[in-house]
N, C-alpha and C positions, 0 to 999 in steps of 0.2 A: 793504383788509380789516384790521380792528383786530387787535392782538396777542391780545386776549381772545377774539375770535371765532375766530382761528386756533387758539388753544389748545383751545377747546371742540370744534372739529372734529377736532383731533388726538386728544383724549381719546376721542371717540366711535369713531374708527377703531381706536385702541389696544384699546378694549374688545372690538371684534369680532375683532381679531387674537389676543387672548388665548384666544379660544374656538376658533380655527382649528387643526385638526390639524397644520398646517405650522409652527405656533409651537413653538419649542424653548426651554425654560428649563434650560440645561445650566450648572451653576455653574462647572465647570472652564473651559469656553469663555468664559463670562461674565466670570470673573476676568481671563482673558488680555486680552479686549477692553477691559476697564476700564483695564488697564495701558497700553494704547495711547490710549484715549479721554480719560482725565483730563488727561494732559499736553497734548493737543491743545486741549481746552477751556480749560485755564489759559492757554495761549499765545494763544488767540483773545481772551480777556479782556484780557490784558496789551497786546495790539496794538490794542485798541479795536474789534475786529471784532464782539465780543459786548458791547454796552453793558450797564450794570447792569440796566436795565429788562427786556431780553430774557433776561439771565442768571437773573433771579428769576421771570419769568412764563412761560417756556417749560419744557417737561419735560426736555430734554436727556437723553433715555433711549434706550438701545440695545436693539433686539430682534433675535433670531436666528431665521431661517427654515431649515427643513430642505431648502429648495430647492437642487438641485445646480447651478443656473445660476450663472455667474460674474458676480455682481452685488451691488450694495448700493443702497439707496434712501433718499431723504429724504421725510418726510411732514409735513403741517401740525403745528404746535404743538411742534416740537422733538423729534419722534420720528424715529429713524433705524433702518433695518433692514440686517442683514448676512446674506447667504446662506451656508450651509455650503460651497457650491461655490466661493465666493471664497477662503475659508480653505484649502480643499483644494488649490488650484492655485498658491497663492503660496509663495514660498521664503524670504522674509525679513520681519520685522515692519514695516519701513518701507513695504513694498508695500501691506499692509492699511491702515496708518496714512495713506497718501496718499489712499486711497479715502475713509476716514473724514473726513479734512481737507476733501476736495472736497465731500462731502455736508454736513458741518457748515457750509461756506460757503454752500451753497444756502439753509440755514436762516437763518444770520446776516444774509445779504443780502436776506432776505424774498422770495426768488424765487417761492415757491409762492403767497404772499399777493398778490404783484404780478401773477402770472398770472391768479388768480381775479378780481382787481380790474379787469384789462384787459378781460375779457369780462363786460360788464354783465349778460348773461342767464345767466351761469354761477352757479347757486345752490350753496351749500356742499354740499348733499346730492349734487349732480351730481359734484363733485370727489371726495367720499367714495366714491361708487359706482365711479368710474374708478380710484382708487387701489386699492380692494379688488379690482377686476377685474384690475389689473396683478399684484397679489400672487397671485391665483388662477391666473394663467397658469402658475405653477410646477407645479401639480398637475393642472390641467385647462384646456388652452388653449381648448377650445370654450366652457366655462363662462365663462372670462375674456372671450372675444369677445362672448358674449351679454350679459354684465353691462355691458360698455362700450358696445356698440351700443344697449342698452336705455336708457342714460343719454343719450347723444348722440354720434354718431360725430364730428361736427365739433368738439365741445367736447373729446372725448378726444384728437383729433389736436393740438389747441392746447395742452392742459394737460400731457400726458405727455411731450411733447417740449419740454424747455427750449430756449429760443432759443440760437443760437450765441453771442450776446453774453453770455448768462447762463452758458453753459458755460465760456466763456473767463474770465469774472469769477470763477467758482468755482475754476477752475484757478489763476488768479493769486493769489487770496486764500488758497486752500488750500495752495499751495506755501509762502507766507510762514508760515502756521500750522504746517505740517509741520516746516520747518527751525527755526522759532522754538521748537518743542517739543523740539528736539535730535535729530530724525530726519534721516537722509541724504536729501537731495533727489533722489538718483538713483532712489529708490523710485517717484517719479511716472513716470519714463520707463520703467522696467522693467514697471510695472503697466500702463501704456498698451499696451505690446507684448503683454502677456498678454490684455488685453481685446480687442485687435484679433484675436488668434488665436481667442479664445473666440467672438467674434461671427461669425467665418467658419464655425466648427464648429456653433454652436448655433442660429443664426438661419436658419430655412428660408423666411423671407419671408412666412409665413402671417399674421402680425400686425405689419406694419411700424410701426404707430403705437405699439407697445410699446417701440420702441428709444428710450429716454429719454436715452441718453448717446451720441449719434453721435460717433465719433472721426474727426478729420480730420487730414491731414498738418500743417496749420497749428498745431493744438493740440499735437501731439507735438513739432514743431519749436520751439514757444514754450517748452515745458518744458525741452528740451535746452539752449536758449539761456540759461536761468536757472542752469544748473549752473556751478560754478567752472571757470575756464579752466585747462587743464593735465591731466596724467594723473590718472585717478580712482583714488584709493587707498581700500581698504576701511577705513572709519572705525569706531572703537569706539563703541557706543551710550553715550549719557549715562547715568550711574549711575541706576538705578531703572527704566530702560526695558527691555523684554524683550530677551533675547539671541536670536541666530539659532537656537540649539539649542532654546530654548523654543518658538520658532515652528514648528520642524520637528515637534515632538511634538504641538502643537495642530493643525497641518495634517494629521497622520496621524489624529488623533482625528476631525476633521471628515470626512475621506475615508471612514473606516469607518462613521461614523454616518449619512452620506448615502447609503450603499450598501445595497441590498436583496438583492443577488445572493449566495447562498452560495458560488457558484463563485469570485467575486472574493475573498471572505473566505478561502477555501481557498488561493488564490494568494498573498495577503498573508501568511497563516500560514506557508506554505512558505518564502517569501522571508525573513521575519523570524526564522525558526528557525535559519537558517544561522549558523555560528560567527562569521563576520565581518560580520554584518548591522549596518546603521547603526542609530542610536538611533531614528530615525523609523520604519524598517522593523520594528524590534522592538516598538515601541509599537503599530503597526498590527497586528502579529501577535498580541499579547496580547489586544487588544480583539476581533480577529476570532475568536480561539479562544473567547472568552466567548460571542460571537454564535452560534458553532457548537456550544455546549454542552460544550466541552472546558475545564472550569473549572480542573482541576489544571494543565494545560499553560499556561493563561493566567496563573495565579499564578506558575508557574516562570519564564515569560518576563519578567514584570514584576519579579520579584526579580533576575533577571540584569540587567535594564535599570537597576535602582537603582545598581549598581556601574559602570555604563557612562557615566552622564551627570554633568555638573558640578553644583556646589552650587546654582546658580541654577535648574536644572531639577528639583532633587530634590523640591520640593513637588508638582510636576505628576505625577511618577512615584508619589509616595506616595499622591496622591489616586487614581490609577489602581489601585494595589494595594489600597487600602481598598475601592474600588468592586468589585473582583473578589472580595475576601474576603467582602463583604456580599451577593454574588449568591447565589441559591438553592443549597443544598447544605451539608451538615454540615461544620463546621470540622475539619480533620485535626489530629492531635496536633502541638502546637507552633504551629499557625496562630492559635489563640486567644490565645497570648502575643503574637504579632506584631500581631494586631488590637488588643489592649489597649494596646500601646505606641504604635501609630499613632493610636489614639483619644485618648490622653492628650495627645499632641503636637498633634493637630488641634483639640481643645477649647481649647487655649491660644493658637491662632492668630487672626489678625485677617482671614484670608482667608475669603470667603463659602463657597467650595467646602469648605474644611477644617472650618469650623464646622458646616455641614450634614452632611457625612460623619461628623464626630466625633459629632454627635448621633445619627445613625443607628446608629453603632457602639455608643454607650451604650445605646440601646434594644435592640440585638441581644444585648448582654452583660448585660441585666437591670439596668441602672442608669438608669432614667428620670429620677431626680432630677438627675443630672448633665446630661442632655439638656435638662431644663426650665431649669436655671440658665443654661446657655449660650445657649439659644434665646431666653429671655426678655430677656436683655441685648441680644442681636442685634436682636430685633424692636423694642425701644424705640428703637434707633438707626436701624433701617431698617424703618419701619412699612409700607412698600409691598412687602415681600418675601413674596409669597404662599406660596412653598415653605417658608419658615421658619415661618409661621403653621400650615401644614398639619402639619409635623413636630411643632410644639408641641402641636397638638391630639392627635396620636397619643401623645405623651409624657404629656400630662395624662390621657388615657384609660387608659393603662397604669398610672398612679398611682391610678386610680379616682376622679379628680376630674372628674366628668361636666360640671358647669357650666362649669368652666374650658375643658374640651375643646370644648364646643359654641361658646363665645364665640370661641375661637381659630379655629375653622372659619369663623365669621362674618367675622372679620378677614381671612382669606384671600380671601373673596369681595370684601370692600371693597378690598383691595389690587389686585384686577383690575377694579375699577370695576363689579362686578356687584352693584349695590346691592339689587336685588330678591332675589337669592339670599342676601345678607347679612341682609336683614330677615327672611326666612323662618327662618334659623338663630337669630337673636336671639329671635324669637317662640317657637321651639322651646325655647330656654333658659328663657324665662319660664314655659313650660308644663310644666317638669319637676316631679316630685312635690315637695310642700312640704319634705319632709325633705332632699331634695337641694338645693333652692334656698336654704333657710335655713341650710344648713351653713356658708356663707361669705357673710355679709351684705355685705361690701365688694365681692366679685365680683358679687353680684346687683345692687348699686347701679351698678356699671360697666356691666353688661348693659343696665339700664334707660336709662342715659345714652346709651350707644351706639345703642340703638334709636331714640331721638329724633334723634340726629345723622344716622343713616342714612335715616330717614324724610324729613328735610329734603333730603339729597343726592338721594334718589330723586325727590322732587317737582321739584327743579331739573333733574334729568336728563330727566324727562318733559316739562317745560315747554320745554326747549331742543329736544327732538325735535319738539314741535308747531310751534315757530317755524320750524324748518327745512323 
């Protein structure tokens, strides 16, 4: 299977995932995963595992699922998925990094393409149905089974289970990538232990062909053999890599976001409200209080947490505090000053979470111009950030700039490869009253140009769908 064909299949699957309710675009979690992902990708390039043509032609994009299962997955075209469940049960950043390194190696070694090519009768659309079926298993196992069985039970068995040789290869290559990026190789071993425990607890045997990463004693022994000989000392992470405390906070966030039971939120709130609560417990308590509608207590807990964590974790806590201050409910006296301070700091940041939260704070405090300035600069550098475009649309609308707002909304659809939706919005922009359209001739010209671009993209997308 060619790289181009694999990328097209991956793009198609990604488009469907963007529309799935299980898909989660959480900037705070996304920023943390990028802190793990970018060093791994750089190390893979330096080691030659990701040659220049793959580096340029594949997406190398992370997606987050709300699924509570302890898992991650590689898809065609360089797309990788991470479940909230994986973040929730891990204790250190190198454990999640080891999983990402493993999945990255499945992509860099072209395992998915090799599996498709090995089965001559396996059309790309079959692979697509099977991957989507596997993702659906997190929310509806019966639907997942039906989707996979409808494609081909035999093909599903062959494609969703990487061969033992491929798993060992992904372990070996992934271990080199992990340690080459500066992470502790022990993360592979401790993560394997967690995956073994999770498989015993989560796998009822109903869908054995969904076990895409069977762990064996040989694989675990192989990873242990690669560790340095001698006593294992806790190593300090390379500068720039996330700290253990940062991971604890993100793990707490994932745990609360994946949970739907108010009783669990109340338990976490009680635990995190204790005087000697850990940083992770206090973070979970603040977010749980918000979920329970106890906004004042959530803000109080987050403010306490600010004085509890180290400097590396401060942005994560500030992001939480901004999120709580921006939740529904009038700002109390003094909180508006705090929000303004956090807003100004966030808008000057290079972090996606802080830029987006800062823009929301600017809108909440009646300063859409500051939101537009920050978001426009960000969108130019990150044109595939749908959430940034959506916020920019809100900011432009608040300014009364309808043409700009509709065009930004169209760009959000483009970012998620929804070209039909984008074309509809661009047509709506062109259909605005003449006084609105002609108020900004430059923006109108951009709308006209983008409509032509999107029409071509939509035709290409439809042609590829017919060929499949």
